[in-house]
N, CA, C and O of each residue as an XYZ file, in Angstrom:
228
protein
N       0.811     -1.202      0.000
C       0.000      0.000      0.000
C       0.855      1.267      0.000
O       0.478      2.289     -0.574
N       1.982      1.180      0.639
C       2.846      2.362      0.687
C       3.294      2.773     -0.710
O       3.395      3.960     -1.019
N       3.561      1.773     -1.554
C       3.965      2.084     -2.928
C       2.863      2.826     -3.669
O       3.124      3.781     -4.401
N       1.629      2.377     -3.473
C       0.496      3.060     -4.109
C       0.408      4.505     -3.626
O       0.265      5.432     -4.423
N       0.496      4.677     -2.325
C       0.396      6.028     -1.763
C       1.526      6.924     -2.237
O       1.314      8.097     -2.544
N       2.727      6.365     -2.295
C       3.878      7.153     -2.744
C       3.680      7.647     -4.177
O       3.916      8.817     -4.479
N       3.244      6.741     -5.054
C       3.056      7.136     -6.455
C       1.916      8.129     -6.591
O       2.016      9.082     -7.363
N       0.832      7.919     -5.854
C      -0.282      8.874     -5.920
C       0.144     10.257     -5.440
O      -0.286     11.272     -5.989
N       0.984     10.291     -4.424
C       1.506     11.575     -3.933
C       2.375     12.242     -5.000
O       2.301     13.456     -5.192
N       3.201     11.448     -5.696
C       4.019     11.997     -6.777
C       3.140     12.587     -7.878
O       3.413     13.673     -8.390
N       2.093     11.865     -8.232
C       1.166     12.362     -9.253
C       0.513     13.654     -8.795
O       0.421     14.612     -9.563
N       0.063     13.688     -7.561
C      -0.572     14.889     -7.025
C       0.387     16.070     -7.073
O       0.015     17.157     -7.515
N       1.616     15.862     -6.619
C       2.598     16.944     -6.620
C       2.879     17.436     -8.041
O       3.006     18.639     -8.272
N       2.974     16.513     -8.977
C       3.232     16.883    -10.365
C       2.109     17.735    -10.924
O       2.349     18.760    -11.562
N       0.890     17.304    -10.680
C      -0.268     18.033    -11.207
C      -0.382     19.421    -10.562
O      -0.723     20.398    -11.228
N      -0.095     19.491     -9.274
C      -0.218     20.763     -8.569
C       0.895     21.753     -8.904
O       0.667     22.962     -8.906
N       2.087     21.252     -9.185
C       3.248     22.126     -9.273
C       3.787     22.360    -10.683
O       4.731     23.129    -10.857
N       3.218     21.726    -11.665
C       3.732     21.885    -13.025
C       2.603     22.253    -13.970
O       1.444     21.886    -13.772
N       2.972     22.972    -14.978
C       2.017     23.246    -16.043
C       2.096     22.091    -17.017
O       3.098     21.911    -17.708
N       1.038     21.316    -17.065
C       1.008     20.132    -17.913
C       0.035     20.330    -19.053
O      -0.933     21.084    -18.952
N       0.313     19.641    -20.129
C      -0.644     19.651    -21.230
C      -1.851     18.819    -20.819
O      -1.806     18.058    -19.853
N      -2.912     18.982    -21.566
C      -4.108     18.201    -21.289
C      -3.809     16.706    -21.402
O      -4.263     15.918    -20.572
N      -3.061     16.321    -22.405
C      -2.710     14.910    -22.580
C      -1.895     14.376    -21.403
O      -2.142     13.268    -20.929
N      -0.939     15.151    -20.937
C      -0.145     14.730    -19.782
C      -1.014     14.597    -18.536
O      -0.872     13.645    -17.769
N      -1.905     15.551    -18.344
C      -2.809     15.508    -17.192
C      -3.719     14.296    -17.265
O      -3.947     13.628    -16.256
N      -4.237     14.008    -18.441
C      -5.115     12.843    -18.599
C      -4.355     11.540    -18.376
O      -4.890     10.602    -17.785
N      -3.120     11.478    -18.842
C      -2.308     10.283    -18.615
C      -2.097     10.043    -17.120
O      -2.201      8.912    -16.648
N      -1.801     11.105    -16.386
C      -1.611     10.975    -14.943
C      -2.916     10.617    -14.242
O      -2.920      9.832    -13.294
N      -4.012     11.186    -14.701
C      -5.321     10.859    -14.135
C      -5.608      9.370    -14.340
O      -6.026      8.678    -13.412
N      -5.383      8.886    -15.556
C      -5.629      7.471    -15.851
C      -4.747      6.565    -14.991
O      -5.196      5.524    -14.511
N      -3.502      6.966    -14.804
C      -2.606      6.186    -13.953
C      -3.107      6.163    -12.512
O      -3.089      5.120    -11.857
N      -3.553      7.312    -12.026
C      -4.061      7.390    -10.658
C      -5.302      6.519    -10.480
O      -5.447      5.849     -9.457
N      -6.185      6.523    -11.453
C      -7.378      5.682    -11.380
C      -6.984      4.209    -11.367
O      -7.533      3.420    -10.598
N      -6.033      3.843    -12.221
C      -5.556      2.456    -12.278
C      -4.959      2.037    -10.936
O      -5.232      0.943    -10.443
N      -4.159      2.898    -10.361
C      -3.563      2.608     -9.055
C      -4.657      2.415     -8.008
O      -4.596      1.487     -7.201
N      -5.645      3.285     -8.026
C      -6.748      3.169     -7.082
C      -7.506      1.858     -7.236
O      -7.886      1.232     -6.247
N      -7.721      1.452     -8.467
C      -8.426      0.197     -8.719
C      -7.586     -1.002     -8.273
O      -8.119     -1.958     -7.710
N      -6.286     -0.955     -8.520
C      -5.405     -2.036     -8.074
C      -5.369     -2.118     -6.547
O      -5.422     -3.208     -5.977
N      -5.280     -0.975     -5.900
C      -5.243     -0.953     -4.438
C      -6.545     -1.505     -3.864
O      -6.523     -2.260     -2.892
N      -7.664     -1.136     -4.451
C      -8.953     -1.634     -3.996
C      -9.042     -3.141     -4.177
O      -9.503     -3.854     -3.285
N      -8.606     -3.619     -5.318
C      -8.631     -5.050     -5.592
C      -7.755     -5.809     -4.597
O      -8.164     -6.844     -4.072
N      -6.569     -5.305     -4.340
C      -5.673     -5.945     -3.370
C      -6.275     -5.967     -1.974
O      -6.167     -6.968     -1.265
N      -6.903     -4.880     -1.580
C      -7.542     -4.829     -0.265
C      -8.678     -5.844     -0.181
O      -8.814     -6.540      0.825
N      -9.486     -5.932     -1.223
C     -10.582     -6.891     -1.238
C     -10.058     -8.320     -1.148
O     -10.632     -9.147     -0.440
N      -8.976     -8.612     -1.858
C      -8.380     -9.948     -1.799
C      -7.854    -10.252     -0.398
O      -8.022    -11.363      0.105
N      -7.222     -9.274      0.226
C      -6.714     -9.464      1.585
C      -7.844     -9.701      2.572
O      -7.724    -10.543      3.462
N      -8.918     -8.981      2.426
C     -10.074     -9.165      3.304
C     -10.666    -10.560      3.111
O     -11.001    -11.236      4.083
N     -10.792    -10.985      1.858
C     -11.316    -12.324      1.572
C     -10.426    -13.395      2.185
O     -10.932    -14.369      2.741
N      -9.106    -13.233      2.095
C      -8.184    -14.199      2.693
C      -8.339    -14.236      4.203
O      -8.268    -15.305      4.809
N      -8.548    -13.079      4.813
C      -8.731    -13.041      6.273
C      -9.999    -13.773      6.672
O     -10.000    -14.501      7.666
N     -11.072    -13.599      5.927
C     -12.305    -14.319      6.228
C     -12.118    -15.821      6.054
O     -12.622    -16.601      6.862
N     -11.405    -16.237      5.018
C     -11.142    -17.652      4.791
C     -10.343    -18.236      5.949
O     -10.620    -19.343      6.411
N      -9.348    -17.482      6.412
C      -8.524    -17.929      7.534
C      -9.364    -18.066      8.790
O      -9.213    -19.035      9.534
N     -10.244    -17.109      9.035
C     -11.097    -17.161     10.220
C     -12.069    -18.337     10.155
O     -12.343    -18.975     11.172
N     -12.583    -18.620      8.975
C     -13.523    -19.731      8.820
C     -12.827    -21.075      9.047
O     -13.444    -22.020      9.540
N     -11.549    -21.159      8.688
C     -10.797    -22.396      8.859
C     -10.456    -22.682     10.316
O     -10.176    -23.825     10.678
N     -10.477    -21.668     11.137
C     -10.072    -21.830     12.546
C     -11.144    -22.469     13.364
O     -10.964    -22.677     14.564
């Protein structure tokens, strides 16, 4: 999760501090959305594994 947060922070800083073209901004937006979706998927998988572990006990 730290890697996701680090990259999202880099994207945020870039967007806030640089004049970017529309294409560059959209590319960063798409990357941020992808990161968010991956992080959500990983969290859901971890939660499912925890429930499976609890059920096995």
